[in-house]
C-alpha positions in Angstrom: 34.6 -29.3 8.5 37.6 -27.5 7.1 40.3 -26.0 9.3 40.5 -22.3 9.9 43.4 -21.8 7.4 41.2 -19.7 5.1 42.3 -16.7 7.1 46.0 -17.6 7.0 46.9 -14.9 4.5 44.8 -12.1 5.8 46.6 -8.8 6.1 49.8 -9.2 4.2 49.5 -11.5 1.2 48.0 -11.5 -2.3 44.2 -12.2 -1.6 44.1 -9.2 0.8 46.0 -7.0 -1.6 43.5 -7.8 -4.4 40.6 -6.9 -2.1 42.3 -3.6 -1.3 42.9 -2.9 -5.0 39.3 -3.5 -5.8 38.3 -1.0 -3.1 40.5 1.8 -4.4 39.6 1.3 -8.1 35.9 1.2 -7.1 36.3 4.5 -5.1 38.0 6.2 -8.1 35.2 5.2 -10.5 32.6 6.2 -8.0 34.1 9.7 -7.5 34.4 10.1 -11.3 30.7 9.4 -11.7 29.7 11.6 -8.7 31.5 14.7 -10.0 30.4 14.2 -13.6 26.9 15.6 -12.9 25.3 12.6 -14.7 23.0 11.9 -11.8 20.6 14.8 -12.5 20.9 14.3 -16.3 20.0 10.6 -16.0 16.9 11.4 -13.9 15.7 14.0 -16.4 16.0 11.4 -19.1 13.5 9.1 -17.5 11.0 11.7 -16.0 9.4 15.0 -16.6 7.2 17.5 -14.7 4.6 14.8 -14.4 6.9 12.8 -12.3 8.2 9.2 -12.7 5.7 7.1 -14.7 7.1 3.9 -13.3 6.9 5.0 -9.7 3.9 2.8 -8.9 4.6 0.1 -11.5 3.5 -3.2 -10.0 6.6 -5.2 -10.9 8.9 -2.5 -9.6 7.0 -1.6 -6.5 5.5 -4.9 -5.4 7.9 -7.5 -6.7 11.3 -5.8 -6.9 10.8 -3.6 -3.8 8.4 -5.1 -1.3 8.9 -8.8 -2.1 12.6 -8.4 -2.7 13.0 -6.9 0.8 11.1 -9.8 2.3 13.2 -12.3 0.4 16.4 -10.6 1.8 15.1 -11.0 5.3 14.5 -14.7 4.7 18.1 -15.1 3.4 19.5 -13.1 6.3 17.7 -15.4 8.8 18.9 -18.5 6.9 22.5 -17.2 7.2 22.0 -16.8 10.9 20.9 -20.4 11.2 23.9 -21.5 9.1 26.3 -20.2 11.8 25.3 -23.2 13.9 23.9 -25.5 11.3 25.9 -25.2 8.0 24.7 -26.7 4.8 26.2 -27.1 1.3 29.1 -24.7 0.6 28.9 -23.3 4.1 30.4 -26.5 5.4 33.7 -25.3 3.8 33.8 -22.5 6.3 34.6 -22.4 10.0 32.0 -21.1 12.5 34.1 -18.0 12.9 33.8 -17.3 9.2 30.1 -18.0 9.1 29.8 -15.6 12.1 31.8 -13.0 10.1 29.3 -13.1 7.3 26.3 -12.4 9.6 28.2 -9.7 11.5 29.3 -8.0 8.3 25.8 -8.0 6.8 24.4 -6.6 10.0 26.9 -3.9 10.3 26.3 -2.9 6.7 22.6 -2.6 7.2 23.1 -0.6 10.4 25.6 1.8 8.8 23.3 2.5 5.8 20.3 3.0 8.0 22.2 5.4 10.3 23.6 7.5 7.5 20.1 7.8 6.0 18.7 9.0 9.3 21.1 11.9 9.3 20.9 12.8 5.6 19.0 15.9 4.4 19.1 14.8 0.8 15.7 14.1 -0.6 14.6 11.6 -3.2 14.5 12.6 -6.9 10.7 12.3 -7.0 10.5 15.2 -4.5 12.3 17.6 -6.9 10.4 20.6 -8.3 11.4 19.4 -11.8 9.4 16.3 -11.2 6.4 17.8 -9.5 7.7 18.0 -6.0 8.8 20.7 -3.6 12.6 20.2 -3.2 15.5 21.6 -5.2 18.6 19.6 -6.1 21.4 19.8 -3.5 24.4 17.5 -3.8 24.7 14.9 -1.1 28.2 16.2 -0.7 26.7 19.3 0.9 26.1 17.4 4.1 23.8 19.4 6.4 22.3 21.6 3.6 18.5 21.1 3.4 16.9 21.0 -0.1 13.3 21.7 0.9 12.2 18.1 0.9 11.8 15.4 3.5 15.4 14.2 3.2 16.7 10.8 4.5 17.3 9.5 1.0 21.1 9.1 0.9 22.5 6.5 0.6 20.1 4.0 -1.0 18.4 1.9 1.6 16.5 -0.6 -0.5 19.5 -1.6 -2.5 21.3 -2.5 0.8 18.9 -5.4 0.9 21.2 -6.9 -1.7 24.6 -5.1 -1.3 24.8 -5.7 2.4 25.4 -9.3 1.3 28.7 -8.5 -0.3 30.3 -9.8 2.9 28.9 -13.2 2.0 31.7 -13.6 -0.6 34.6 -12.5 1.5 35.5 -15.7 3.3 36.0 -17.4 -0.1 37.5 -14.4 -1.8 40.1 -14.0 1.0 41.1 -17.6 0.8 44.5 -18.7 -0.6 42.7 -21.6 -2.4 42.0 -20.8 -6.1 38.8 -23.0 -6.2 37.4 -21.3 -3.2 38.2 -17.9 -4.6 36.2 -18.9 -7.7 33.3 -19.7 -5.4 33.7 -16.2 -3.9 33.7 -14.6 -7.3 30.5 -16.3 -8.3 28.8 -15.2 -5.0 30.1 -11.7 -5.5 28.7 -11.6 -9.1 25.3 -12.7 -7.9 25.2 -10.1 -5.2 26.3 -7.3 -7.5 23.7 -8.3 -10.1 21.0 -8.3 -7.5 22.2 -4.9 -6.3 22.2 -3.5 -9.8 18.7 -4.8 -10.3 17.3 -3.3 -7.1 19.2 -0.1 -7.6 17.8 0.4 -11.1 14.4 -0.4 -9.7 14.5 2.5 -7.3 16.1 4.8 -9.9 13.3 4.1 -12.4 10.7 4.7 -9.7 12.4 8.0 -8.9 13.4 7.0 -5.4 17.2 7.3 -5.8 19.9 8.7 -8.1 22.3 6.1 -9.6 25.0 7.5 -7.3 22.9 6.5 -4.2 23.1 2.9 -5.3 26.9 3.2 -6.1 27.6 4.8 -2.7 25.6 2.1 -0.9 27.6 -0.5 -2.6 30.9 1.1 -1.7 29.9 1.7 1.9 28.7 -1.8 2.3 31.9 -3.1 0.7 34.1 -1.0 3.0 32.2 -2.1 6.1 32.3 -5.9 5.3 36.0 -5.6 4.2 37.0 -4.0 7.5 34.9 -6.6 9.3 36.7 -9.4 7.3 40.1 -8.1 8.4 39.1 -7.9 12.0 37.8 -11.5 11.9 41.0 -12.5 10.1 43.1 -11.1 12.9 41.0 -12.9 15.4 41.5 -16.2 13.6 45.2 -15.6 13.4 45.4 -15.0 17.2 43.6 -18.2 17.8 46.0 -20.1 15.6 49.2 -18.5 17.1 50.5 -20.6 20.0 51.0 -18.7 23.2 54.7 -17.8 23.9 
């Protein structure tokens, strides 16, 4: 088992700065997309008054929605077990770091679910343009109903992948270059899975592209804050009492 020095540079040195830079760059790109108006144009490019032709596609609905969600639950439970019984690369981490992963994922899922429960934004497939009853209202107009059922922002299904962004952070935040490489590979896999599940829901008419992007940013922010909290906790444990 490795010592808890993975957290040694949290808060004031280069790995943490890089993570912060990633956050700000991502936010700027997301805001640029959000205010470009491309969300609605994209949905009109893949649907018409008949609705979304791929809404009930077997691959998208059964495999990449239902089965993917079930797979995410299995992975989550496996990570919970890894806290006490680490295998493979998880042996590189302390129990505190493995706990951080599970807590970060859990907080991300709770945050997305809570935001959705208060959202009045409806899914694209409910718009009048696509055969529904709702009219388009930006998700920035929080509290403004659109005539639909709401509870569609941010994207819930894609959080089945993007909540796992926290899986990469114990490695990404390390001052060891090889371990940061491991974190980068984990991060890439999670992002690719998030892009796949997000595109699945967009093609089905369940979410605008921005819903996926915001889910990713919210999950990243939650797990990053969680990472810093656990880093401080580890630092206190390492600091001898005066």
